[in-house]
C-alpha positions, 0 to 999 in steps of 0.5 A: 430459541430453537438451534440452528443446524449452523449453530448447534448448542450453543444455547446450552454454552452461553448458559455454562459460560455464564456459571462462576469461574467459567468464561468461554465467551471469547471462544465462543464469539470466535467460533461463532464468528468463523462459522458464519463467514464460511457460507456466502450466504444465510436464510432469514432464521440462520442470520437473525440467530447470529445476530442474537448470539454475536450481540449477547457476546460482543459487549462481554469479550476482551478487545483482542477478541472483539478486535479479531472478530471486527477484522473478519466481519469487516471483509465479509460481504453479508455480515447483518447491519445490526453487527457492523453498527455494534462493531463500529463499522459503517454498513455497505449500503451508505458506500457507492457502487463498487467501481469497476475496471474499464478496458484498459486504455489505448495509452496504456497498452504495450505491445506483446514483446518478442521472446529474448533470452535475457528475458528474466533479467528485464528491461531497467526503466531510466530515471526519467521514465520511472518518474512518468510511470509514477506520476501517471499511477499517482494521478489515475482513478482507482480503475485506471490504476488497475489497469496499469498493474495488470499491464505492468505484470506481463511488461519486459520491465525489471522489478526492484529486487525484493527485500530480504526475508529477515528484513522483511519480517521485522518491517512486518511486525513493526509496520502492524504495531505502529498501524494497531496504535494509528501511528501514521508518522511512524508507520510511514518512517518504517515504511520508507526505510524499509523499501529504501523510498524517499521521505516525500515519495512514501508520504504520497503513497501513505496518505492516498485517499484510495489506497492503491499505492499503499496495497502495491508498497506492502505487496512489494514488502511481503505483507500477508493479507490478513496482515494487510487487512489489519492495517486498514482497519487500524491505520486510519480511522476513516478507512477502517470504518468503511467496510467498502473500502476494506473490501475493496482494497482486501480484494484488490491485494489479492489479486496484485501481482507481486511482479506488478508491485515490485516493479512499481516499487523500481518505478517510485525509486527511479523517480526519486533519482530523476527528482534529485538529479534535477534539483542539482542540474538546475544549479550546474548545467551551465557550468561549461559555458562559465568556464569557456566565459571565464577564459576569454578575454575581458573588455578593457583588458589587454590580451598581449603577452607580458614582457619582463625586463630586468634591472639593465633594460634588456628583455628578458 
């Protein structure tokens, strides 16, 4: 085979890799993949050579190398179908067309606020408003969620405070490890504790079918984009095997504003407070009436003052 200008000398390197005592196949596959994804498009000859070279290497490398290559090629739109199948990924042809964000609905538009001196501090959401925003976001379709988040990035609402750096670093490491082991329960628990979210809300965020709430939560935590891509690939098999889903959420994550994600986090926390208040209000809202009724006269009971008399018959 005549070497392509994109992969110069790889046939000679493959011959060297088969010599006893020299195993450079993992390095070759990583370099080959990096070279391939650097270009947005390839000729038919370049694609054919990449398929031939990668196919000869992918079965003979260690799991860590195969996982790294899989992560790179899963989000690359021009990965050959043969390599996708070899890595256990579904070709994008089997997926529905990528939904495009439509115009922002009129109900979601916020009129521009006049400049304020205290605009940096922002306006804190009341628990009721936070619950309404959270419910609207969780029920919205993907393109509507994009519109909501774009709108939140420019509102004067006060975002949640970022997680302290040392805690965020520890949490990101723990979340990546749980995702690599496909341990959804541990991942959910760690995410809820890191972001101080109620368990029910954290469960809804992690198990959302479209993935935007999970992207918001991890963006608010400060997770780097490459780590987020690995979480997508390994946390849930049904999500990681879908090239369309991984590529869509990766692009969404890159464009997502950290401010919008932190405002959404504040809404989730506020909705948890609203739920707690509603639970206790159902039991205690009538306390004042009950106290008033207890002090009122009861039927059949005399309300006249009690007069005490001594042993001599005189009133005291």
